[in-house]
C-alpha positions as CSV (number, residue, x, y, z in Angstrom):
1,X,0.3,-0.3,0.5
2,X,1.2,3.6,-1.0
3,X,-0.4,6.8,0.7
4,X,-0.2,9.9,-1.2
5,X,-2.0,13.2,0.0
6,X,-3.7,15.0,-2.6
7,X,-5.5,18.9,-2.4
8,X,-8.7,20.0,-3.6
9,X,-10.5,22.6,-4.3
10,X,-14.5,23.2,-2.6
11,X,-15.7,26.6,-2.7
12,X,-12.3,28.9,-2.2
13,X,-11.0,27.0,0.0
14,X,-8.4,23.2,-0.2
15,X,-9.7,20.7,1.2
16,X,-6.9,17.7,2.1
17,X,-7.1,14.3,1.7
18,X,-5.1,10.6,2.8
19,X,-5.2,8.1,-0.1
20,X,-3.9,4.8,0.0
21,X,-3.6,3.4,-3.0
22,X,-3.9,-0.7,-3.3
23,X,-1.2,-1.4,-5.6
24,X,-1.8,-5.2,-5.8
25,X,-5.9,-5.1,-4.7
26,X,-8.1,-7.8,-5.9
27,X,-11.3,-7.2,-7.0
28,X,-13.0,-8.0,-3.4
29,X,-11.2,-3.9,-1.6
30,X,-11.0,-1.4,-3.6
31,X,-8.4,0.0,-5.8
32,X,-8.3,3.3,-3.3
33,X,-9.9,4.4,-0.5
34,X,-9.6,8.4,1.1
35,X,-9.9,9.0,4.7
36,X,-9.9,13.3,5.7
37,X,-8.3,12.9,9.2
38,X,-8.2,10.4,9.4
39,X,-11.8,9.6,8.1
40,X,-12.8,7.2,5.9
41,X,-15.1,9.2,3.5
42,X,-14.4,6.5,0.5
43,X,-12.9,5.2,-2.0
44,X,-12.6,4.8,-6.6
45,X,-11.6,1.8,-8.5
46,X,-11.0,1.6,-12.1
47,X,-13.2,-0.3,-14.7
48,X,-11.4,-1.7,-17.9
49,X,-10.3,1.5,-19.0
50,X,-8.9,2.8,-16.2
51,X,-11.8,5.4,-15.9
52,X,-13.2,6.0,-11.5
53,X,-15.4,5.2,-10.3
54,X,-17.3,5.1,-6.5
55,X,-16.9,2.0,-5.0
56,X,-17.5,2.5,-1.2
57,X,-19.6,6.3,0.2
58,X,-20.2,6.3,3.5
59,X,-21.9,9.7,3.7
60,X,-19.7,11.8,5.5
61,X,-18.8,13.4,2.5
62,X,-20.8,15.3,-1.0
63,X,-21.2,13.3,-3.4
64,X,-19.6,16.3,-5.4
65,X,-16.3,16.4,-2.9
66,X,-15.6,12.8,-4.4
67,X,-16.5,13.3,-8.1
68,X,-13.2,15.6,-7.5
69,X,-11.8,13.9,-5.1
70,X,-11.9,11.1,-8.3
71,X,-11.3,14.1,-11.7
72,X,-8.3,14.7,-9.2
73,X,-6.8,11.4,-8.6
74,X,-7.4,10.5,-12.4
75,X,-5.2,13.5,-13.3
76,X,-2.8,11.8,-12.2
77,X,-2.9,9.1,-14.8
78,X,-3.4,6.6,-12.2
């Protein structure tokens, strides 16, 4: 597992998130998990075209914020 941080502009502020990348993930676990201040806020799974989709959404943040995070991750071409 690799960890890194990203920032996403939400309104006029930047919010910071920790990403956990499970490089050798298997089908029963999402590839990317997202945390904010240690709290799990969601996860993403790439499809066959490497486009990310929300895998888990516990409802801690809005789906709009998860989509912004997803867009940011896809921008890294991962």
